[in-house]
C-alpha positions in Angstrom: -27.5 -7.3 -28.0 -26.2 -10.3 -26.9 -22.7 -11.5 -27.7 -22.6 -15.4 -27.4 -18.3 -15.5 -26.9 -18.8 -12.6 -24.3 -16.7 -13.7 -21.3 -14.8 -16.5 -23.2 -11.5 -15.3 -22.2 -12.2 -15.7 -18.7 -10.6 -18.9 -17.5 -11.9 -20.2 -14.3 -9.0 -22.2 -12.0 -11.5 -23.9 -9.6 -9.7 -27.1 -10.6 -6.2 -26.3 -9.6 -7.5 -24.8 -6.1 -9.4 -27.5 -5.4 -6.7 -30.0 -6.1 -3.9 -27.8 -3.9 -6.5 -27.6 -1.3 -7.3 -31.4 -1.1 -11.0 -30.7 -1.8 -13.8 -32.1 -3.9 -15.9 -30.0 -6.1 -18.9 -31.9 -3.8 -17.9 -31.1 -0.1 -16.9 -27.4 -1.7 -20.7 -27.4 -3.0 -22.2 -27.9 0.8 -19.7 -25.3 2.1 -20.9 -22.6 -0.1 -24.6 -23.6 -0.3 -24.2 -24.3 -3.9 -25.7 -27.5 -6.1 -23.1 -29.7 -7.5 -24.3 -28.9 -10.5 -24.1 -25.0 -11.0 -20.6 -25.3 -9.2 -19.7 -27.6 -12.1 -20.8 -25.4 -14.8 -18.8 -22.9 -13.1 -15.9 -25.8 -12.9 -16.1 -26.3 -16.9 -16.2 -22.4 -17.6 -19.7 -22.6 -18.8 -20.9 -20.5 -16.3 -21.6 -16.7 -18.0 -21.3 -15.0 -14.9 -20.8 -15.3 -10.8 -22.3 -13.3 -8.0 -19.8 -11.6 -5.8 -21.6 -13.5 -2.8 -20.8 -16.8 -4.6 -17.1 -15.6 -5.5 -17.0 -14.7 -1.8 -18.2 -17.6 -0.4 -15.7 -19.7 -2.4 -12.7 -17.8 -1.4 -13.4 -17.8 2.2 -13.7 -21.6 2.0 -10.4 -22.0 -0.5 -8.5 -19.3 1.6 -7.7 -17.3 -1.6 -8.2 -14.1 -3.7 -10.5 -13.7 -6.8 -7.8 -13.3 -8.9 -6.3 -17.1 -7.8 -9.5 -18.2 -9.3 -10.1 -16.6 -12.4 -7.9 -15.5 -15.2 -8.3 -13.4 -17.9 -6.6 -14.9 -21.5 -6.2 -12.3 -23.9 -7.0 -13.5 -27.7 
């Protein structure tokens, strides 16, 4: 049984990291080999999941740790 609210307590802090690195979403998409649309879904928090390979590529390009990108917000 799926839960529509599953994962909604996870916040993606991609905007903050991009701003700190002075990088655009388009530039990151090109560097990690994702479409701008898919990266935008992740950035807006609408993604249901993220592949480890994608997480690894984002962390490599933004020189960050997974914990810098994701935050858990308790209810």
